[in-house]
C-alpha positions as CSV (number, residue, x, y, z in Angstrom):
1,M,67.1,124.6,100.3
2,S,69.4,122.4,102.3
3,E,73.2,123.0,102.3
4,K,75.1,120.3,100.5
5,A,78.6,119.0,101.1
6,A,80.8,116.3,99.5
7,V,83.3,114.1,101.3
8,L,86.0,112.2,99.4
9,V,86.5,109.3,100.4
10,A,84.6,106.8,102.6
11,G,87.4,105.6,105.0
12,S,87.0,105.9,108.8
13,W,87.9,109.6,109.1
14,G,86.0,110.6,106.0
15,T,82.9,108.8,107.3
16,A,83.3,110.4,110.7
17,L,83.6,113.9,109.3
18,A,80.6,113.2,107.0
19,S,78.6,112.2,110.0
20,V,79.4,115.4,111.8
21,L,78.1,117.4,108.8
22,A,75.0,115.2,108.5
23,D,74.3,115.7,112.2
24,K,74.1,119.4,111.5
25,G,71.4,118.8,108.9
26,I,73.7,119.2,105.9
27,D,72.9,116.8,103.0
28,V,76.2,114.9,102.6
29,N,77.4,112.8,99.6
30,I,80.3,110.6,100.4
31,W,82.3,109.4,97.4
32,T,83.8,105.9,97.1
33,R,85.0,103.7,94.3
34,N,83.7,100.6,96.0
35,E,80.3,99.6,94.8
36,A,79.7,97.2,97.7
37,Q,80.6,99.9,100.2
38,C,78.3,102.3,98.5
39,R,75.4,99.9,98.7
40,E,76.1,99.1,102.4
41,I,76.1,102.8,103.4
42,N,72.9,103.5,101.5
43,E,71.0,100.4,102.3
44,R,72.2,99.5,105.8
45,H,73.6,102.9,106.9
46,T,76.8,101.3,108.1
47,N,80.4,101.2,107.1
48,E,81.5,98.0,109.0
49,R,85.0,97.7,107.6
50,F,86.1,101.1,109.0
51,L,83.6,101.8,111.8
52,P,82.0,98.6,113.0
53,G,78.8,98.8,115.0
54,V,78.0,102.4,114.0
55,V,74.7,103.5,112.5
56,L,75.2,106.4,110.1
57,P,72.8,109.4,109.6
58,F,70.2,108.8,107.0
59,N,71.1,112.1,105.2
60,L,74.6,110.7,104.5
61,V,74.4,109.2,101.0
62,A,77.2,107.3,99.2
63,V,77.9,107.7,95.5
64,T,80.5,106.2,93.2
65,D,80.3,109.0,90.6
66,M,82.4,112.1,91.3
67,E,80.2,114.5,89.4
68,A,77.2,113.3,91.3
69,A,79.1,113.6,94.6
70,V,80.0,117.3,94.1
71,R,76.9,118.5,92.2
72,G,75.3,121.3,94.1
73,A,77.9,121.1,96.9
74,S,79.2,124.3,98.5
75,S,81.9,122.4,100.4
76,V,84.3,119.6,99.5
77,V,86.2,117.7,102.1
78,I,89.1,115.6,100.9
79,V,90.0,112.8,103.3
80,A,92.0,110.5,101.0
81,P,95.2,108.6,102.0
82,S,98.2,110.7,101.2
83,S,99.2,108.3,98.4
84,A,95.8,108.8,96.7
85,A,95.3,112.6,97.4
86,R,96.6,113.7,94.0
87,E,94.5,111.3,92.1
88,V,91.3,112.2,94.0
89,A,92.0,116.0,93.5
90,R,92.6,115.3,89.8
91,S,89.2,113.5,89.6
92,L,87.6,116.4,91.4
93,K,89.0,119.1,89.1
94,P,86.4,118.9,86.2
95,Y,83.5,119.5,88.7
96,W,85.2,121.9,91.1
97,S,84.2,125.6,91.0
98,E,85.9,128.7,92.5
99,N,83.0,129.2,95.0
100,M,83.5,125.8,96.7
101,L,85.2,125.6,100.1
102,V,87.9,123.0,100.0
103,V,89.0,121.3,103.2
104,H,91.5,118.5,103.5
105,A,92.0,116.3,106.6
106,T,94.9,114.0,105.3
107,K,97.9,113.7,107.6
108,G,101.0,112.9,105.5
109,F,103.1,113.9,102.6
110,E,103.2,112.8,98.9
111,T,106.1,110.4,99.4
112,E,107.7,110.8,96.0
113,S,107.7,114.6,95.9
114,L,107.7,115.3,99.6
115,K,105.0,117.9,99.0
116,R,102.3,118.7,101.6
117,I,98.8,117.6,100.7
118,S,97.6,121.2,100.4
119,T,100.2,121.8,97.8
120,V,99.2,118.6,95.9
121,I,95.5,119.6,95.9
122,S,96.2,123.2,94.8
123,E,98.3,122.0,92.0
124,E,95.6,119.7,90.7
125,L,92.8,122.2,91.1
126,E,95.0,125.0,89.7
127,C,94.2,127.3,92.5
128,E,96.2,129.2,95.1
129,E,97.2,127.2,98.1
130,G,95.5,129.8,100.3
131,R,92.2,128.5,99.0
132,I,92.8,125.2,100.8
133,V,91.9,124.7,104.5
134,V,93.6,122.0,106.7
135,L,91.6,120.2,109.4
136,S,93.7,118.6,112.1
137,G,93.8,117.9,115.8
138,P,93.2,115.1,118.3
139,S,90.3,113.2,116.8
140,H,89.8,109.5,116.6
141,A,87.1,108.6,114.1
142,E,85.7,105.9,116.4
143,E,84.9,108.5,119.1
144,V,83.7,111.2,116.7
145,V,80.9,109.0,115.3
146,K,79.9,108.2,118.9
147,R,79.5,112.0,119.4
148,C,82.2,112.2,122.1
149,P,83.4,115.7,122.7
150,T,86.2,116.5,120.2
151,T,88.2,119.6,119.5
152,V,90.1,120.3,116.3
153,V,91.7,123.2,114.4
154,V,91.2,124.4,110.9
155,A,94.2,126.3,109.3
156,S,94.4,128.4,106.2
157,L,96.4,131.3,104.8
158,D,93.1,132.9,104.1
159,D,91.2,133.9,107.3
160,K,87.9,133.9,105.5
161,E,88.3,130.4,104.2
162,A,89.3,129.2,107.7
163,A,86.2,130.9,109.2
164,K,84.0,129.2,106.6
165,A,85.4,125.8,107.6
166,Q,84.9,126.6,111.3
167,D,81.3,127.4,110.6
168,L,80.9,124.3,108.5
169,F,82.1,121.8,111.2
170,M,81.3,123.5,114.5
171,H,78.8,121.4,116.4
172,S,77.7,120.7,120.0
173,Y,80.2,117.9,120.3
174,F,82.7,119.0,117.7
175,R,84.5,122.3,118.6
176,V,86.6,124.0,116.0
177,Y,89.4,126.6,116.4
178,T,91.1,128.5,113.6
179,N,94.8,129.0,112.9
180,R,96.7,130.9,110.2
181,D,99.7,128.6,110.3
182,M,98.6,126.1,107.7
183,L,102.2,124.9,107.2
184,G,102.6,124.1,110.9
185,A,99.2,122.4,111.2
186,E,100.1,120.1,108.2
187,L,103.6,119.3,109.4
188,A,102.5,118.6,113.0
189,G,99.7,116.3,111.8
190,A,102.1,114.4,109.6
191,F,105.1,114.1,111.8
192,K,103.3,113.1,115.0
193,N,102.5,109.8,113.3
194,I,106.2,108.9,113.4
195,I,106.3,109.5,117.2
196,A,103.1,107.4,117.6
197,L,104.7,104.5,115.8
198,G,107.6,104.8,118.2
199,A,105.3,105.0,121.2
200,G,103.6,101.8,120.1
201,M,106.9,100.1,119.6
202,S,108.0,101.1,123.1
203,D,104.8,99.6,124.5
204,G,105.3,96.5,122.4
205,L,108.8,96.1,123.8
206,G,107.3,96.4,127.3
207,Y,109.3,99.5,128.3
208,G,106.5,101.1,130.4
209,D,105.3,104.7,131.0
210,N,108.6,106.3,131.7
211,A,110.0,105.4,128.3
212,K,106.8,106.5,126.5
213,A,106.6,109.8,128.3
214,A,110.2,110.6,127.4
215,L,109.6,109.5,123.8
216,L,106.5,111.8,123.4
217,T,108.4,114.7,125.0
218,R,111.5,114.4,122.9
219,G,109.4,113.5,119.9
220,L,107.5,116.8,120.3
221,A,110.9,118.6,120.5
222,E,112.0,116.8,117.3
223,I,109.0,117.6,115.2
224,T,109.0,121.2,116.5
225,R,112.6,121.6,115.5
226,I,112.1,120.4,111.9
227,G,108.8,122.3,111.6
228,V,110.3,125.6,112.7
229,E,113.2,125.2,110.3
230,M,110.7,124.6,107.5
231,G,109.0,127.9,108.4
232,A,106.2,126.9,110.8
233,N,105.2,128.8,114.0
234,P,106.5,126.9,117.1
235,L,103.3,127.7,118.9
236,T,101.4,125.5,116.5
237,F,103.2,122.5,117.8
238,A,102.1,123.3,121.4
239,G,98.4,123.4,120.2
240,L,95.8,121.0,119.0
241,A,97.5,120.0,115.8
242,G,100.7,119.4,117.7
243,V,100.8,118.1,121.2
244,G,97.0,117.4,121.2
245,D,97.2,115.2,118.2
246,L,100.4,113.6,119.3
247,V,99.0,112.6,122.7
248,V,95.8,111.0,121.3
249,T,97.7,109.2,118.5
250,A,100.5,107.9,120.6
251,T,98.5,106.6,123.6
252,S,95.4,105.0,122.2
253,K,94.6,101.6,120.8
254,H,92.3,103.4,118.3
255,S,95.5,104.7,116.6
256,R,96.6,102.6,113.6
257,N,100.1,104.1,114.0
258,W,100.3,103.0,117.7
259,R,99.0,99.6,116.8
260,A,101.4,99.1,114.0
261,G,104.3,100.2,116.3
262,F,103.1,97.8,119.0
263,M,103.2,94.9,116.7
264,L,106.6,95.8,115.5
265,G,107.8,96.0,119.1
266,E,106.4,92.5,119.7
267,G,108.5,91.2,116.8
268,T,106.0,91.1,114.0
269,P,107.6,91.6,110.6
270,L,106.5,94.8,108.8
271,D,104.8,93.1,105.9
272,E,102.7,91.1,108.3
273,V,101.8,94.3,110.3
274,L,100.6,96.0,107.1
275,S,98.6,93.1,105.9
276,S,96.9,92.7,109.2
277,M,96.0,96.3,109.6
278,G,93.7,96.4,106.5
279,M,94.0,100.3,106.5
280,V,96.7,102.8,105.6
281,V,99.4,103.4,108.3
282,E,100.5,107.0,107.4
283,G,103.3,107.0,109.9
284,I,105.3,104.4,107.9
285,R,105.2,106.6,104.7
286,T,105.9,109.7,106.7
287,T,108.9,108.1,108.4
288,K,110.4,107.6,104.9
289,A,109.6,111.2,104.0
290,A,111.0,112.6,107.2
291,H,114.3,110.8,106.6
292,T,114.8,112.7,103.4
293,I,113.4,116.0,104.8
294,S,115.8,115.9,107.7
295,E,118.7,115.5,105.4
296,K,117.5,118.3,103.1
297,Y,117.2,120.8,106.0
298,Q,120.2,119.3,107.9
299,V,118.1,119.0,111.0
300,Q,118.6,116.0,113.3
301,M,115.5,113.8,113.9
302,P,117.0,111.0,116.0
303,I,113.7,109.2,116.7
304,A,112.5,109.3,113.1
305,S,116.0,108.2,112.0
306,Q,116.0,105.1,114.2
307,L,112.5,104.2,113.1
308,Y,113.6,104.5,109.5
309,H,116.4,102.0,110.3
310,V,113.8,99.6,111.8
311,L,111.2,100.0,109.1
312,F,113.3,100.1,106.0
313,E,116.7,98.6,106.9
314,G,115.7,95.7,109.2
315,M,117.2,97.0,112.5
316,N,116.0,95.3,115.6
317,P,113.7,97.7,117.6
318,K,115.8,97.1,120.8
319,T,118.9,98.1,119.0
320,A,117.2,101.3,117.9
321,V,116.3,102.1,121.5
322,E,119.9,101.4,122.6
323,A,121.1,103.8,119.9
324,L,118.7,106.6,121.2
325,M,119.7,106.0,124.8
326,G,123.4,106.1,123.9
327,R,123.5,109.4,122.0
328,D,125.9,112.1,123.1
329,R,124.9,114.3,126.1
330,K,122.7,117.3,125.2
331,T,121.0,120.2,126.9
332,E,117.2,119.8,126.9
333,M,116.6,123.1,125.2
334,E,118.4,122.1,122.0
335,M,115.1,122.2,120.1
336,M,116.1,124.5,117.3
337,S,119.1,126.4,116.0
338,I,120.2,129.6,117.8
339,E,119.5,131.5,114.6
340,T,115.9,130.3,114.5
341,W,115.4,131.0,118.2
342,E,116.6,134.5,117.8
343,Q,114.4,135.0,114.7
344,W,111.3,134.1,116.7
345,H,112.2,136.3,119.6
346,S,113.4,139.4,117.6
């Protein structure tokens, strides 16, 4: 009997991950609320809105009924936008069972509560957070569906659950590592979208490679600093979920966050940027969340702070760059507090 998996929902990344599983011979149900999208996937084996020009595996079947999607599935992969993660998990709850592997690949926070997506899912499923596995890393959906070599990380508090997820996704073109630092993997995957927005904005302003290289480097320091203060392992930010995902998201035209930042840098108003994208730009929501988180933990996030002023207070992008360049002199190693540094080296 063939292994079965359910993927929720049928956006670009969800479809790409479903394709990886289908390529392994797993029977995959991908859940969507959109009847037209469901018919397109089943009849034409395409998902043109999110992945134009791609032919999907024939053992990838779309359904609009949640019960039908998860019936007989040993694994459930949640790839909903951060704003919809709680609702999707709540819809899953009546049909979820304790023996199902639950993986999520959403990079963001629940904006209102500032909760990580693993926390949101565990609350709705009424299970321990250690039952959830986070999948993250440098992985454009557009390249995964073309079977380009891709490497990601799966992180969980439970080594057995992480190993199950590793076995589930490991394929000839899709290499998977495990990591016990679920917190760090989630934080890195979310916060890097802010820096990617900034990198796109820098390119839109025409500032060149020097500026972008500095932005990525100082951005990595910034997200490592806040991540460590929140309890993450600093080494996670030097790995696939950290610097790996940051590089791919901040330097590629495949990246929605980079594209949104580029348009902002060119002078396009935010509402026009969002309407033209047609898909969720997680970095915008995450910038708002990071503004509150940095205040809560009393950790400086200068890049995120200036982006917040641009996105939500109407600051001119050039003014934001001037503010960053005009900050007080610092030593480069001011990545974390002395207390935190000593804690990790004791």
